[in-house]
N, C-alpha and C positions, 0 to 999 in steps of 0.2 A: 592260058591255063589249060592243062590237061585234065580231063575227068576220067578216072578209071571206074568202070561199073561192070566189069566182066568176071574176074576171079583173082585169087591170090597169085596165081601164075602170071596173070596179066600185070598186076600191081608190081610184082617182082621184076618183070621185064621193063615196063614202061616208066616206072619211077626213077631209076638211075638215068635213063635217056633224057627224060624232061628236066630233071634237076641239074644234069651236067650242062644242059643248054641254058641254065638260069630261069627256066619256066616253072611256075607254081604248078602243083598237082593236087587234086582232090582225090583221095583214095576212099572208095566205098568198101572195098574188101579189107577192112581193118584188121582181120585175123592175120594178115601177112606179118604184122608186127609182133606176133608171138615168137618170131624168130628174131632173138636178141641181136645177132650179128647184122642181119638185114636192117633192123631198127637203128642201130648205132650208125651204120654206114650211110643210111638214108639221111638221118638228121645232120650228121657231119657234112655230107656233100651239099645238102640244102644251105646250111650256114655258109659254107665256103663259097658257094655260087650265088648266095643272096636270093635264093628261092625259098618259097614257102610250101609246107606240106598241110593240107586241110583234111581233117578227119571229121565228117559230119556226125553229129549226135544222133541222127535219124538212123545211122547204120547200127546202132546198138538197141534193137528191139523197142523202139517207140519212146525213147527218152524225151523227145520234144512233147509227146502227148502227155507224158507223166509230169513234166515241167509245167504245162498248161493246166493240168488238172490239180496241181499242188496249190493253186490259188484258193481251192476249197480244201475242206478237211478230208484227208484220205486215211482210212483205217487199215486197209489192207490192199496189196496189189499182188496178183499172181500172173507171171508171164510164162506162157507155155509156147515153146518153139520145137519144131520137128525138122531135124537134118540128118542126112546120112553121115555116119562117122567119118567118111572120107572127106567131107566138107570141112573138117577141122584140121586136115592135114596131120603131119607127124606132130604129136603133142605129148609132152612128158607127163601132163596133168591128166591125161585120160587113160582109162584102163579098159581092157576088154573083159566082158562079162561071160565069155565062153569057158 
């Protein structure tokens, strides 16, 4: 298994390499899948080569912790994260406030 924990650029580079070799990959930089073409190509390649793509829930702002906390009653959750706009790459859903 290959574990990507570097960047979306690294995921974009290493995912096709590992999947082409039939090697499973765990992608921490899940934002790479906002590129629909990359997403379709990666999952198609994985299926063709018999490899798996793993996306850890912990990569999405503490979902594991929320799951554990949900064993109790939760009235409200506030998630605040700070990232530079460049961390999201080109994204049609983001607008400049300038």
